N, C-alpha and C positions, 0 to 999 in steps of 0.2 A: 300575589306577592311574587315578584321575580327577583332572584338574588343577583348580587354583583359577582361576576366572574373575575378572579384576580388576574388571570391571563386571558388575552384575546383568544377567542376560539379560532384556531388556525390548524392547518395540517389535517391529521387523521380524523379528528372528531368532526371537523367541518365536512370532510368528504363523507363520513359516515351519515351525518344528518341529511346531506343531499341525496345519498344513495337510498336511504330509508324513505324519504319523501318521493323520490322518483319511482320507487318500487312499491308504493302503498297498495295498489290493487293486488299485486302478487303476495305481499305480506299478509293482508287480510284473508286472502284465499288460503294461504298456508296455515294460518291459525284455524280457519274453519275446518279444514281437513284434519288437523290434529285433534280438534274437539269431537270430530265424528268417530275417531278411533280411541280416544282416551277421555277419562272423566276428570275435569278440573277439580282441584281442592275446593272445598266448600267456601272457605275464605282464606286470605293470606295477606301478609304485609312483606314488602321486599325493600331492603336497604340498598340503595344504589350510590355509587361514587362516580363523579364526573371529574376526571383528572385533566381535562382540556385536550388530552391526546387519546384517552381511552374512557369508555363508559361501561361499567360492569356491576352486576349485583354482588354484594358481599355477604348477604344473609337473607334467608327466607324463613319467615315465621308462619307456621300453620295454625297457631292459636293466638291470633293477634289481639293484643290489648291496644289502647290508644285510640279507640274509635271516638272518644270524646274530643280529640283534636281535629276531627273533620268538621267543617263549617256547616251551617244550616243550608247553604247553597248546594252543598254536595249531597245532602240527604235524598233528594229525588232519585239520583243515580243509584244510591245504595238501596233504596226501597224497591226500585224497579228490578235491580239485580236479585234482591232477596225474593221477590215474587217469582222471577224466572227459575231460581234455584229450587225453591220449595215446590213449585209446580211440577218440575221434573222428577223430584224425589218422592213427594207425597202430596199429590194434587188435592186430596180430600182433607188435608191437615186442618185442624181447628185450633189445637193447643200446642204450644212450644215451651219446653223447659230449658232454661239456660243454667248450666252448671259452672260456677265461677271457681277461681283458685281458692284453695284452703288458706286460712289465716291472712288473706289479703283484704284488709278493711280500709286501706288508705283512700283518701278522698278521690285522687286521680283515677285509681283502678276502678272504684265503684262508679265513678262518673262514666267510665268506659262501659260498664255493664248497663247503666241507665240508658246510654245511647243505643246499645244493641236492643234493649227492650223497646225503645222508641221505634227503631227501624223495622223490627219484625211486627210490632203492633200496627204500624202504618201499612205493612204488607198484608194485613188482614188476618192476623193470628192473635189469640189470647196468649199472653206471655207472662210467665212467672219465673222466679229465680230460686232454684233448689240447690242447697249446699250439701255436699257430701262430707263436710268437715264434722267429725264426731262432736266437736265442741258446740255446734249449733243444734240446740235441742228444742227450740221453739222459734216462732216467727220473730225475727230481729230486725227492726228498722235501722237503716244506716242513713243519717242525715247528710245531705249534700248542699253545696252553696246554692243560693237563689231559691231556697225553699224546696228543692227536689229531695227525693229519698228513694232508696232501694230497700225492699223488704226481703231479707234472706230467710228462707224457710227450710226446715230439715227435710231432705229427700227421703222418701220411703220406698223400700224395695219389696215387691211381691215376686211371684215365681219367675217370670221372664220379663218383668216390666219395672220401670222406675217412674215415680211420680210424687205428688204431694197429696196431702189429705184433701179429698174431694176435687182432685185435679189429675186427669188422665191425659198426658201428652202423647201425641203421635210421633213427635220428633224431639230429640234431645240435642241441644247445641252445647258442645264442650268449649268453654273458654278457660280451660285448665289443661296445661301442657303435660301433665302426668309425669313430671320429672322423677318422682319417687316410685314410679311404676303404676300400672293399672290396678286400682283397688277392686276387690271382689264385687262391690256394689254395682260396678259398671260392666261386669262381664256377663256374657250369655243373655243379653237383652234381645232375644230372638223376635219379639213382637213389636219392636220399635226401631226407628232409624236413629243411629248414633253418628253425629257429625261434629268434627271429623272422626274417622274410625280410631279405635284404640291404638293401632299400629302407627298412627301419625304422632303419638306421644314420644317424648325424649327417652323413655325407657327402651324403645325400639329404634327410634330414628337416629341417623348419624349424618353429620355434615358431609363427611367424605362421600357417602352414597349420593347425597343430593348434588354435590358439585361434580361427581362423576357423570350423573345424568345430565347436568347442565352442560358439561363439556360436549357430550354427544349432541345435544340440542344446538349449541352454538356452532358446532362444525357443520351441521346440516343447514342451519339458517345462513351461516357465512357463505357456504357454497352457493346457495340460492341467490344471495345478494352479490356474490363475487368479491367478498372482503376477507381479510385475514381474521379468523375467529378470535384471535388474541385481543382484538380491539373491543370485544364484548365479553371476554371470558377471563376471570382471574385464575392464573395457574395455581395448582396446589399439589401437595403430596401428603400421604398419611404416615404418621410415626406412631406405631403401636407400642404398648408396654412401657409407658413413661410414668415414673413416680417422682415428682419433684421433691418430695420430702426425703425420700430414701436415696436420691441420686441414681435411680434405676432408669435405664433406657435413654439416658441423656446423650450417649454417643450416637445412637441412631437419630435422635432429634437434631444433633449438630449436623450430621450428614444430610438430613432432609432440608434444613435451613440453608446450608451451603449450596445444595443442588438447586433449590428454588431461586436463591439470589443470583446464581450464575445464569440461569435461564432468563431471568428478568433483565439482567444487565445486557445479555445478548440481544434481547428485543429492543431495549433502549438504544443500543448502538445502531441497530438496523434502522430505527426510525429517527435517529438523530436527536434523541430526547436527553436533555441535560439536567436530569434529576437523579437523586441518590436512591437506588433500589432499596426496598425494605420488605419485610415479611411480617405476617401476623401469625402467632402461634395460638391456636384456638382449641379448646376442649372439643373432642369429636361429638360429644353428647351435650354440649353447652347451650345455655339459654340465658335470657335476661342480661346479656352483655357481660356475663361472668366468665372467668377462665380464659381471658384474652390478653395477649402480651405482644407489643411491637418489638421487633428485632431488626436492627439496621446493620449489624455485623455479627457473625457467628460467635466471635469472642465474647460477646455480651452474655452468652449462656454460661460462661465459666465463672462469672462473678455475680450470680443472682443473689439478691439480699434475702434474708429470712422472710421478710414481708412479701416479696415478689413470689417466693416459692409457695407460701401459704395461700396467696391469692389464686395461684394456678392449680392448687391441689384440691380445692373444694368448690363445689357448685351449689346452685340453688337446692335447698332442702337437705344440705349436708352430703350430697352425692359426691363420691370421689372421682378424680380424673385418672384414667388409665391409658387412654388413647387420645392423640391430638392430631390436628391437621396443621400443616404449614401452608398458609395461603399467601399468594402474591399480594403485597400491599398496594392498594390503589389510592393514590392521593385524591383529596377533594380540593378543587380550586374554587369552590363556591363559598361566598360569605354573605351572611345576613347580619346587619348592624355590626359589622366588623368581626363577627364571630364566625369560626369555621362551621360550615353547614353541609348537610347531605340530605337528599330527598328520600322520603319513605313513601312508597306507593302501596295503596290498599286495593285489593281485588275481592270480588265475591263472584263465585262461579267463574265464568270466562271473562268477566267485565272488570275494567278499571273503574273504581267508584270514587276515588279521591286520594288524598295524601297530605303530607306536611313536610316542612323542613325541620329536621332535628339539628339544633345548633348547640355549641358548647364553647363558651368564651375562654375556658381554661385548658382546652385541648388544641394540639397542633394538627396540621393537615394530614399527617401520617399516623394519627392515633384513632382509636376506637371512640366514637362519640356517644355510644349507648352506655352512659355512665351517670352516676349521681351528679347533679348540676346541669344536666341537659335541659334545654327549653325548646319550645315548638312554635312554628309559625305556619299557618295553613298554606298549602299550594293552591294555585289558581286553576285547579283541575276542572272545576265545574264549567269552565269556558273552553278548555284547551285540549283535553285528551283525545277527543274524537274530531276536532275541528282544526287540523293543521292548515297552514297557509302556503300552498305551493307557489313558487315564484319569489317568495321572500328571500332576502340575502341570508345564506347559512350563518347561524350564530346570532342573528339579529331578531328572531321571532320567538317570543315566549311560547305561543301555541305549538310551534314546531319542536321546541326543546321538550315540552311536556309530552307531546305525542311520542317522541323518541324514548322518554323515560317509561311511558306506558308500554311500549313495545318490549323494552328490556324486562320490565316486571312480568309481562305475560310470558316471555320466554322462560323466566324462572318458575312460573306456575306450570308450564308444560313439563319442565324438569321434575317438579314436585309430583305431577301425576304419574310420570314414569317410576319415580321413587316409590310411591305408595303402591303401585301395581307390583313392584318387585318384592315388597315386604308384606303383601297381603297374605295372611295365614290361610285364608279360605279361597285363594285364587285357584281357578281350574287349570290343571296342567294337561296339555295334550301331547301325546307321544308322536 
């Protein structure tokens, strides 16, 4: 599936594609060296926006759902990546326990769990699903379309291990982003591998830290390629101490929005871009597309409706918003079936394994698409991520475009590895 681009790919993005293709050996060597020094996140999904003049990640999820949107053709890539990842971490692994989100019983989410079970089963593991939801007290089958089902079983804690009755896993895979904090049942599991680690959860993780790490990665990568890092990096700033309900910290937020929009307008002028600059205000600890607001003019913050304030004040699981980031808005010029679309790229270990287009018929090109009403179309990654076509005219080759998306997604996972190292409570410190 190759989307229609509203604008012809000209100028900076064309030059970026050509530069990436010309530098492919150097790029792959750069990634190899990074992964010799840093541990990639076990799995991730990266939301990318292609503005026609800029290509940048706008969100990186370390507990990705949506695996059910990957096609059967993509599964061999995912299975091979799962094999490589498990072999590095626990080569003698026999059993894997997947811990899903609490209270998430929707068909789409459980189909995502079923796909993960399938991937790791084909990677050579016995896989079961253990819920830490206190309401799950016995084995509970959840029926899925086409006759499939997922059986949720209550997880059982012993001294330093988590498992099920008559099931002792070597490795535990979290598909639960821990928005409400790390529960005691997952702490001090000294005899098992917990993937991703607890400090990857949203009770610790912050978007501002991730994009600070990504900015560092983009600068180094841009220097290697000889490009302006802005072409692959969304500008951002942090605005702490914001309370939308109590009108606290809004002056600092206005200043942050004004400063960000001014910087973006300056870059637009530099590149001759005739678009209206905008910014997204995002909860620093936000997830699931919640706590996000598009701002095109700083004066919009003076007239927020009660509904808009309420939407920005509370996150998944009732968590409050206290700090936000103001991120440069990156347009998407891609359309699928006339709907605004953006690519979402999935990785496991250091490998790109697939992806899809998220599209939303009721949203504009400057709005968040991760919202109710979104639909999904698979990306043609099974043929494209690792097989670019040197010599093809820039902007005309789907494999080249998807390879470029894979490069940007991998840059985001490098940033995530820096981020996890910085927040690791058990990291060794050398004086």
